[in-house]
N, C-alpha and C positions, 0 to 999 in steps of 0.2 A: 614671268622667265624674266631673267638677269642677261645682259648684253654687252660685251666690249667689242669695240672695233676689230674688223679681223679682214684684213688685205688677202691672205692666202686663199687658195682657190684649188686647192690642192685635194686630197685625200680628206674626209672626214670622218672623226669616232665616237662613238658616243659610249661614253662611260656611264655603268649604272651601279651606282653606289658610286659615291664621292669622298671617302674618309683620307685619311694621311697618308694608305698607300698610293690610291688612284690618284693624291696629287702630283707625288713624285712620276706616274708614268704620264700625268697629262703634260710634264715639264717638259720632260724626254723626249715626247711624241710633238711634240710644242720645237724641239731643238730640230726635229727632221722635217720641221714644212709644214704638217700637219695642223687639220682644222680641228676643235676639241670642243666637245657639250660634254655637259656634267649633269648626271642626277641625281636625285637625293630625295630622302622622305622630308628634309626638315631643310629648310633657308641656311646658306653662310655656312655650307659644307666646306672644308679644307680642299679639294678640288674645286669647287665652284670659285674658290676666290683666285685661281689662275686660269678658269676655261675661258674659252671667248666667248662661250653660251650657256646659259644652266636651265635647269626646270626643277621645279620640286612636284613629286608624286608618287603615290602609292605604288612604290614596285609590283608589291602582289595583286597588286588589280589589273590582271592579263589587258584588258579593252582601252586602260586608260593608256596602259606600256604599248601597246600594240599602235595605238592613233600616236602618241609621241614619236614611233619610229617612221612612220607611215608621212608624216608632217616632215620628218628632218630627213630622213633619205640618208643615215649613216653608211659608209662605206664600210666599217668596221663597227659592230656589238660587244664591247666587251665589260662585261661582269666584272664588280669588284668584292660582291657580297655573295652569300647563299641566298636572302632572301627576296627571290625574285621569282614571278610569273612564268617557268622554265618552259611551260606547256606552249606558252604565247611565241617563246624564243625558237621554240622545235617548229614550232607552225610555217613562222617566219624565214628561218633557215632554208625550208622545202619551197620556198616561194620565192628563194633566190638572196636572201639575205646573209652575211658572214656573221657569223658569233663566233667568239674567241673564245677557249680553243676550237670548240665546235657546241653546239645546241646539246648531244647528246654525254659531252663532257660535263655541263653545265647544270645540267637536268640530275645525273646520277650523284655529283659530287654536292646538288645541294643539300642533299639528306644523309645520314650515316651509314641510312639501310644500303643505300644504293651500289653505294662506293666499296663496305664492308661485303657484302655479298658477290661482286664484282671479283672483289681483291681476293677472298679467302673460296669462295666456292664456283666461279668460271674460270680464273685464274690459278688457283691452286697455291697464293701464297700463305707465306707463316702467317698466324695472328695471335691475340689473345683469343681465348672462348669466348662464345659471347649469344646473347639471346635476346628476342626483341619482346615487348611487354606493351599493352594496349590499355592493362587497367591496373590498378594495385593490388587486385590477388592477384592479376598474372606477374607482377613484378617478386610479388612473395614465393613466388614456385621458383620464377630465375633462382633468388637468390639463394634460395635453398640445394639448388640443382648446381649452380655455380661457387657456393661458399663465401665467405666472408673472409678479408676485406673484397669488393668488387666495385666497380666504377661505375656510374649509374648517370647517362647525359639523355638530353632530349634528342630525339633524332635528326633536330635542327635547331643549330642554334650557332651564337657564334663568339670569337673569345671568352668562350669558358662557359659562360652562362645557363646555368642551368646544372652544368657539372659537380658532383659528388663523391664522394670516397665513404661508402657504406660500411661500416665496422662491426654492425650486430645487427639482431633483428629486431631489435626497438629501435633502429633509427628509419627502417625502410618506410612510412610514411612520411617520416619528414624529408628524405631522400625524391620520394615521389612526389611531393610537392613543390618541393625547388626544382624539378624539372620542367614540371607545368609551369611556374612561374619563368622559368628563363627560356623554355623553349617559344621559336617564333613560328607564323605562321598556322597558330592554331592547332598546331600537332600535336597529338595526346599520347604516340607514339613514342617509346623511348629503349635505348639502348642499353643491356647490360654489358660489362666486361667482366671475366675472369680478373682478378687482379695481377699483373707480369712485373716480378721482381727485377727488376732493370738495372744495371749499372750508368747507362745516360739512355737521355734520349736526343733525336739530334733530328734536324731540318734539312735534305739533300734537296737543292735548286737544281732540278732538273730543265733544261730547257732544249725545247724541240724546234727547230728553225731549218732554213733550206740549207741549213750547212751540216745539218743531222742533230745527234742529239748531243750535248753538254753537259757533263755535270762542273757542279760548283765544288768550290771545297767544304766538305759537311760542316753544318753549324750548328755547334752545344746549342742547349737553351735549358734555362730553368721556371719552370712553370709554379703557380699559385693557384687554385681552385679554377684549375683550367685554360687560363691565361700566362701567355710568357712577362716575366720580368724583367730578365737581363738574356743576351745569346753574346755567343763567342764564335770566333772564326779563326784558324781550324779548329776542328776539333780533333781531339786525337784519337786515331783508330787503328787495328790494324790491317794488314796489307786483303788479311781476307775477310776481317767485315767490310771494306770498302767493295772488297767484289761483290760479297752478298749484298749489301745495301744498291749498289749501281744496279744489279740483276733485279732488283725488287723494283725500283725506280724505272727501271725499262722497260719493264712488264706491264706495268700499271699505267704508266704515260704512253703507251705505244698502243694499248687497247683502248684506251682515251683519246687518244691521236690530237690534229690539228696542229697548230703554231702556238709559242707561247710557254713562258716559264710557269711549272708548275713547285709545289713546296710538297714534300712527301715528306713524312712525318715516321720516324721509325724508332723502335726501341732497341739498343742494344744491351743482349742478355746472354748469360755465362752459356748460355746453349745455342746461340745466334742471333739475325737479327729478323726483329719480325714487325710488317707492315701494321701502322695505324692509322693515319688517314693523309689524303689529298687534296690540295686546292691547287684547280687551276687558274692559277693569279698568282703576284706575288705574295710574298706570305711577312708575319708579320716580323717573325725574328729574323729575317734575311735584311731588316733594317741597317743591320750591322754593314753590309756590302757597300752603303755609300762611303767607307773607309778604309775597308780590306782588297776591295777590286778596282781592276783597270774601269772597269764596267760592273755598274750596280745592278741589283734584281730588275729593276726598273727601266733602265736603259736596256738589259737584255731582253726584256718583254717587249718594251716598242719596238726594237729592232724585230724581233721575230715576228709578230702579230703583222709587222708591214712587209716582212717579207724580205728583210733585208741579211745579208751573210753577218754570221758571227764565226769567223774564223777560230776563235781560241778567246779564254778566258782569263786572265792572268791575275793570281793573288798578288798585291802588293805587298802584304805583311799581316801579322796576327793584329787583329781587333774585337770590340765588344761593343756594347750596347746594353741600356740599364734605362727602364721607363720611370717617368713620372705620372702616376695616376691621383685623382680626385677621390675623396671620402665622404664627398654630400653634394645634392641636386644643388646647383645654384645660374644665374643666368649674369650676376656680378661676380668679377672676381679678374686677379693679375696674376700674372707667374711671374716670382722675383728668384733674384739671386744668380740671373747670368751671368754678372761681372766677375761672381766667384767662381763659377764654373768655368767660364770661359780663360781664366787665370790659368787651369791647369794644363798642362805640355797634350797636344796632340790630341786635343778635345773637342768637338764641333757641339754643340746644342740645335735638336730641331722642336721650334714650336708648333704644333700642330692648326693652332688657331680655330680649334673649334669652338661653337658660341655656348655650349651650356657646360657645365661639368654634372656628371653622376656619378656615384658610390662607383671605384674599380673603373671608371674609362679612363684609357689612355691619354692625357694632353700633350706630352713632350716626350723627348725620347734626349738620351746625351750617349754620344759616339766619342770613342778612343781607341787610336791605336798605337800600340808598344811592341818591343823587340819580341816579348811572349804573352799569349793571351790573359794569364797570371794578372801580370804586370796591367794589361787593357782591361781585364775587367773590373781590378781597383779604382783605375782612373775613371773609366765611366761611372761607378757606384759613388764614389767621390763626388762626381760632377754631378749626379743625379741626384744625389743628398743635399747638393749646394742649393739646388732649386727648390721654390714653396711655391704653394698656390694660396694668395691672401686672398678670403671673402670678402666682400663687400657688401 
């Protein structure tokens, strides 16, 4: 355990998962006088660096997770990642603990099967056609049925790990193995999705609070290998598309319930808006809100889960984010180029402080604002390209 002095004896939150998004949530919670505890599977995670206390445990170990929660007695349990023993959270909620937004939401969104079946089969929301497979043989059958190209994903993973586009029958086995290597929690089951020909994909940040349901301006983003590279806000949409998007987001978040921010991912297609996925927590593409909104997604999440009102969310102006990613495993490295990046107008940089690099791991993000999203994207791209990871 790592501990820092804490004079506050007010409410206590425990963050399960302590990455860069959780770090910002902890900062916002502390601004509201809350005691904070950060938990992750490795030491020195970003949120641990700012929390009052931190612990390293295997969060998929139900007994270890339960023991820690019983020891710390948090007022709010705040999952930041999917890879958590959600059955333990369900039991703890039944015993009176408060899981954000709810234990059911954490459990359903932990794997893609639960949330996809809820959206498509229970709520009747429009989605891409899909099948599930538990073996290579079942995958071959699913691909034959849906056709190629199709998207193959583990039912549980993060940041696009294990996700690939299968373009021919010859690639099926490679895609299967990639999904097996990238999945979390030793789950062998995968989801196969028919390829959606979309104009763009967006994140609609949806906030449930004592003030009701509030929507942030839509966020456009570009993904590569299932993980986001850049995002911008606002994304241009027609009034009809906005109405469809908000109706889908209202339906799925209303069913999941609780207070907090949800990142609802949607496809904008010529035939209408399709539901893709939902995260019951701040979304990586939403880091752009740190320069575009009067209340960032992290401030909104903290307010909502603590039961404080959110009378409005104001878009200050267009902005964009662009990530810096590592390309290898390393413990000794430096991030350089900040002076050049910060010489650009209306530009900020967030260095996450992760202690290790891995191929594709986000290590920092550039954030820029401008008169329009095109200019903001260009500034953020230039700033991110000014940054570099020097391996030692």
